[in-house]
KEVEX-52145 format. One record per residue (C-alpha): residue number from 1; residue in three letters; x, y, z. Coordinates in steps of 0.02 Angstrom, whole numbers. Layout:
+-----+------+--------+--------+--------+
: pos : code :      x :      y :      z :
+-----+------+--------+--------+--------+
: NUM :  ALA :      X :      Y :      Z :
...
+-----+------+--------+--------+--------+
***
This chain:
+-----+------+--------+--------+--------+
: pos : code :      x :      y :      z :
+-----+------+--------+--------+--------+
:   1 :  MET :   1370 :   1816 :    444 :
:   2 :  ASN :   1192 :   1786 :    396 :
:   3 :  PRO :   1148 :   1605 :    449 :
:   4 :  LYS :    982 :   1522 :    411 :
:   5 :  GLU :    902 :   1390 :    511 :
:   6 :  PRO :    908 :   1245 :    518 :
:   7 :  PHE :   1092 :   1232 :    522 :
:   8 :  VAL :   1155 :   1075 :    436 :
:   9 :  ILE :   1285 :    973 :    521 :
:  10 :  ALA :   1419 :    899 :    405 :
:  11 :  SER :   1471 :    739 :    500 :
:  12 :  ASN :   1448 :    555 :    483 :
:  13 :  ASN :   1465 :    531 :    674 :
:  14 :  ARG :   1294 :    514 :    737 :
:  15 :  ALA :   1347 :    535 :    922 :
:  16 :  LYS :   1436 :    705 :    880 :
:  17 :  THR :   1289 :    758 :    767 :
:  18 :  ASN :   1162 :    724 :    911 :
:  19 :  GLU :   1273 :    816 :   1035 :
:  20 :  LEU :   1290 :    965 :    917 :
:  21 :  ILE :   1098 :    964 :    885 :
:  22 :  ASN :   1074 :    971 :   1074 :
:  23 :  CYS :   1203 :   1104 :   1102 :
:  24 :  PHE :   1125 :   1212 :    970 :
:  25 :  ALA :    955 :   1184 :   1041 :
:  26 :  TYR :   1019 :   1241 :   1209 :
:  27 :  GLU :   1067 :   1408 :   1126 :
:  28 :  GLY :    895 :   1416 :   1038 :
:  29 :  ILE :    955 :   1364 :    869 :
:  30 :  THR :    881 :   1220 :    762 :
:  31 :  ALA :   1007 :   1107 :    682 :
:  32 :  ILE :    990 :    944 :    588 :
:  33 :  SER :   1102 :    809 :    508 :
:  34 :  TYR :   1146 :    833 :    325 :
:  35 :  LEU :   1083 :    652 :    309 :
:  36 :  ASP :    906 :    715 :    336 :
:  37 :  LEU :    925 :    803 :    161 :
:  38 :  ILE :   1039 :    693 :     59 :
:  39 :  ASP :   1113 :    522 :     55 :
:  40 :  LYS :   1263 :    473 :    155 :
:  41 :  GLN :   1426 :    543 :     78 :
:  42 :  THR :   1611 :    498 :     95 :
:  43 :  PHE :   1705 :    643 :    164 :
:  44 :  PRO :   1876 :    685 :    102 :
:  45 :  ASN :   2015 :    621 :    218 :
:  46 :  GLU :   2063 :    738 :    364 :
:  47 :  GLY :   2232 :    801 :    396 :
:  48 :  THR :   2327 :    799 :    557 :
:  49 :  ASN :   2396 :    974 :    576 :
:  50 :  SER :   2238 :   1090 :    604 :
:  51 :  TYR :   2065 :   1077 :    676 :
:  52 :  LEU :   2016 :   1225 :    572 :
:  53 :  GLU :   2071 :   1142 :    408 :
:  54 :  ASN :   1978 :    979 :    452 :
:  55 :  ALA :   1819 :   1065 :    505 :
:  56 :  SER :   1830 :   1178 :    349 :
:  57 :  GLY :   1858 :   1039 :    232 :
:  58 :  LYS :   1698 :    950 :    293 :
:  59 :  ALA :   1593 :   1107 :    292 :
:  60 :  ARG :   1655 :   1152 :    111 :
:  61 :  PHE :   1615 :    975 :     49 :
:  62 :  VAL :   1433 :    978 :    118 :
:  63 :  SER :   1410 :   1160 :     56 :
:  64 :  LYS :   1453 :   1117 :   -117 :
:  65 :  LEU :   1307 :    985 :   -113 :
:  66 :  LEU :   1184 :   1099 :    -19 :
:  67 :  PRO :   1232 :   1273 :    -66 :
:  68 :  ALA :   1070 :   1354 :     -8 :
:  69 :  ASN :   1094 :   1294 :    168 :
:  70 :  THR :   1190 :   1349 :    316 :
:  71 :  ILE :   1324 :   1215 :    348 :
:  72 :  VAL :   1417 :   1187 :    508 :
:  73 :  ALA :   1561 :   1063 :    546 :
:  74 :  ASP :   1678 :   1034 :    687 :
:  75 :  ASP :   1846 :    956 :    727 :
:  76 :  SER :   1889 :    909 :    903 :
:  77 :  GLY :   2012 :    831 :   1006 :
:  78 :  MET :   2078 :    787 :   1181 :
:  79 :  ILE :   2234 :    853 :   1261 :
:  80 :  LEU :   2305 :    756 :   1409 :
:  81 :  ASP :   2439 :    829 :   1517 :
:  82 :  ALA :   2496 :    653 :   1550 :
:  83 :  LEU :   2527 :    629 :   1361 :
:  84 :  PRO :   2611 :    785 :   1294 :
:  85 :  GLY :   2613 :    796 :   1104 :
:  86 :  LYS :   2492 :    654 :   1085 :
:  87 :  LEU :   2307 :    644 :   1034 :
:  88 :  GLY :   2247 :    829 :   1000 :
:  89 :  ASP :   2177 :    841 :    824 :
:  90 :  GLN :   2230 :    662 :    797 :
:  91 :  THR :   2124 :    597 :    940 :
:  92 :  ALA :   1996 :    503 :    848 :
:  93 :  ARG :   2125 :    424 :    722 :
:  94 :  GLN :   2241 :    374 :    866 :
:  95 :  LEU :   2107 :    303 :    978 :
:  96 :  LYS :   2020 :    214 :    829 :
:  97 :  ASP :   2171 :    104 :    808 :
:  98 :  TYR :   2143 :     42 :    979 :
:  99 :  SER :   1956 :      3 :    977 :
: 100 :  ASN :   1788 :     68 :    912 :
: 101 :  GLU :   1700 :     17 :   1072 :
: 102 :  GLU :   1679 :    169 :   1189 :
: 103 :  HIS :   1709 :     75 :   1355 :
: 104 :  GLN :   1868 :      6 :   1283 :
: 105 :  LEU :   1917 :    175 :   1225 :
: 106 :  ASN :   1882 :    255 :   1402 :
: 107 :  GLN :   1980 :    114 :   1486 :
: 108 :  ARG :   2127 :    143 :   1366 :
: 109 :  ILE :   2130 :    330 :   1417 :
: 110 :  LEU :   2120 :    283 :   1597 :
: 111 :  ASP :   2265 :    164 :   1579 :
: 112 :  LEU :   2366 :    291 :   1480 :
: 113 :  VAL :   2338 :    422 :   1618 :
: 114 :  GLY :   2379 :    299 :   1758 :
: 115 :  GLN :   2469 :    388 :   1899 :
: 116 :  LYS :   2513 :    536 :   1792 :
: 117 :  SER :   2420 :    711 :   1794 :
: 118 :  ARG :   2237 :    691 :   1762 :
: 119 :  ALA :   2212 :    862 :   1687 :
: 120 :  VAL :   2123 :    865 :   1521 :
: 121 :  THR :   2070 :    987 :   1391 :
: 122 :  MET :   1936 :    946 :   1259 :
: 123 :  THR :   1949 :   1074 :   1119 :
: 124 :  THR :   1835 :   1104 :    962 :
: 125 :  THR :   1846 :   1214 :    811 :
: 126 :  LEU :   1671 :   1243 :    738 :
: 127 :  VAL :   1662 :   1310 :    555 :
: 128 :  LEU :   1498 :   1390 :    485 :
: 129 :  ILE :   1474 :   1425 :    304 :
: 130 :  ASP :   1327 :   1531 :    237 :
: 131 :  GLY :   1294 :   1640 :     87 :
: 132 :  THR :   1414 :   1770 :    157 :
: 133 :  GLY :   1573 :   1672 :    190 :
: 134 :  LEU :   1663 :   1548 :    302 :
: 135 :  PHE :   1666 :   1587 :    496 :
: 136 :  HIS :   1743 :   1493 :    641 :
: 137 :  ALA :   1766 :   1488 :    828 :
: 138 :  THR :   1838 :   1377 :    952 :
: 139 :  GLY :   1778 :   1311 :   1121 :
: 140 :  GLU :   1864 :   1214 :   1266 :
: 141 :  PHE :   1818 :   1108 :   1417 :
: 142 :  HIS :   1941 :   1097 :   1555 :
: 143 :  GLY :   1945 :    962 :   1687 :
: 144 :  GLU :   2011 :    804 :   1744 :
: 145 :  ILE :   2002 :    618 :   1690 :
: 146 :  ALA :   1900 :    519 :   1824 :
: 147 :  MET :   1969 :    363 :   1911 :
: 148 :  LYS :   1831 :    257 :   1826 :
: 149 :  GLU :   1677 :    277 :   1715 :
: 150 :  SER :   1522 :    345 :   1802 :
: 151 :  GLY :   1354 :    417 :   1752 :
: 152 :  SER :   1211 :    378 :   1633 :
: 153 :  ASN :   1178 :    548 :   1550 :
: 154 :  GLY :   1291 :    532 :   1397 :
: 155 :  SER :   1412 :    410 :   1325 :
: 156 :  SER :   1595 :    397 :   1267 :
: 157 :  PHE :   1706 :    525 :   1348 :
: 158 :  ASP :   1563 :    602 :   1458 :
: 159 :  LEU :   1581 :    449 :   1572 :
: 160 :  ILE :   1761 :    496 :   1618 :
: 161 :  LEU :   1770 :    689 :   1606 :
: 162 :  VAL :   1752 :    780 :   1767 :
: 163 :  PRO :   1730 :    974 :   1740 :
: 164 :  LYS :   1860 :   1083 :   1836 :
: 165 :  GLY :   1804 :   1119 :   2009 :
: 166 :  MET :   1675 :    973 :   2012 :
: 167 :  HIS :   1677 :    799 :   2075 :
: 168 :  LYS :   1553 :    714 :   1952 :
: 169 :  THR :   1581 :    661 :   1775 :
: 170 :  LEU :   1490 :    754 :   1640 :
: 171 :  ALA :   1374 :    595 :   1630 :
: 172 :  GLN :   1318 :    621 :   1807 :
: 173 :  LEU :   1251 :    786 :   1776 :
: 174 :  ASP :   1082 :    839 :   1707 :
: 175 :  ASP :   1073 :    927 :   1543 :
: 176 :  GLU :   1055 :   1099 :   1623 :
: 177 :  GLN :   1219 :   1079 :   1714 :
: 178 :  LYS :   1307 :    981 :   1580 :
: 179 :  ILE :   1276 :   1071 :   1410 :
: 180 :  PRO :   1348 :   1237 :   1452 :
: 181 :  LEU :   1505 :   1153 :   1502 :
: 182 :  LEU :   1530 :   1058 :   1339 :
: 183 :  HIS :   1672 :   1120 :   1226 :
: 184 :  ARG :   1551 :   1114 :   1076 :
: 185 :  THR :   1417 :   1226 :   1165 :
: 186 :  LYS :   1562 :   1350 :   1207 :
: 187 :  ALA :   1613 :   1350 :   1022 :
: 188 :  ILE :   1431 :   1382 :    976 :
: 189 :  VAL :   1420 :   1535 :   1091 :
: 190 :  ASN :   1590 :   1602 :   1025 :
: 191 :  LEU :   1532 :   1574 :    847 :
: 192 :  MET :   1366 :   1665 :    860 :
: 193 :  ARG :   1437 :   1814 :    969 :
: 194 :  HIS :   1618 :   1824 :    906 :
: 195 :  PRO :   1645 :   1742 :    736 :
: 196 :  GLN :   1812 :   1742 :    655 :
: 197 :  GLU :   1841 :   1745 :    472 :
+-----+------+--------+--------+--------+
***
């Protein structure tokens, strides 16, 4: 693996892109959106069977357009103990059918969990393509779903995710506490230290 900065993020999701930029920066790596270099693209449809396939498809698509750059892409999902066999690598697609508004999505999750187990895992597979090949790694966040939305340092799921062993949501933590706990940060660390081919 011989990546060159800035890493170029293959995503049309601005919130995900911004989080990845911040997570890479926390690890001392400069990353930018592919939209900073070329016009917005329509990505191929994602499958529903594999985080790695979905992330690889996005990375390969942008790599063909920007072959001289180091391209990164991820696919993430939520796994709830209360809903075995649901969400996972279909999280965005299943929840998008419910609403595009983040507070409504969070309320939907709170309703789905109800009085069941509140345990949650956020997982991501991060793919990097450079001149030497395709590499990948995973990262996971473990915690619980809060009883209600809380916090202002973040958006979306950050408002309802409580890290294991803590009593505050991610959005209630400052960046120094929060960023190392994120599944995407953990995937970045694993990718840079222990990349898989």
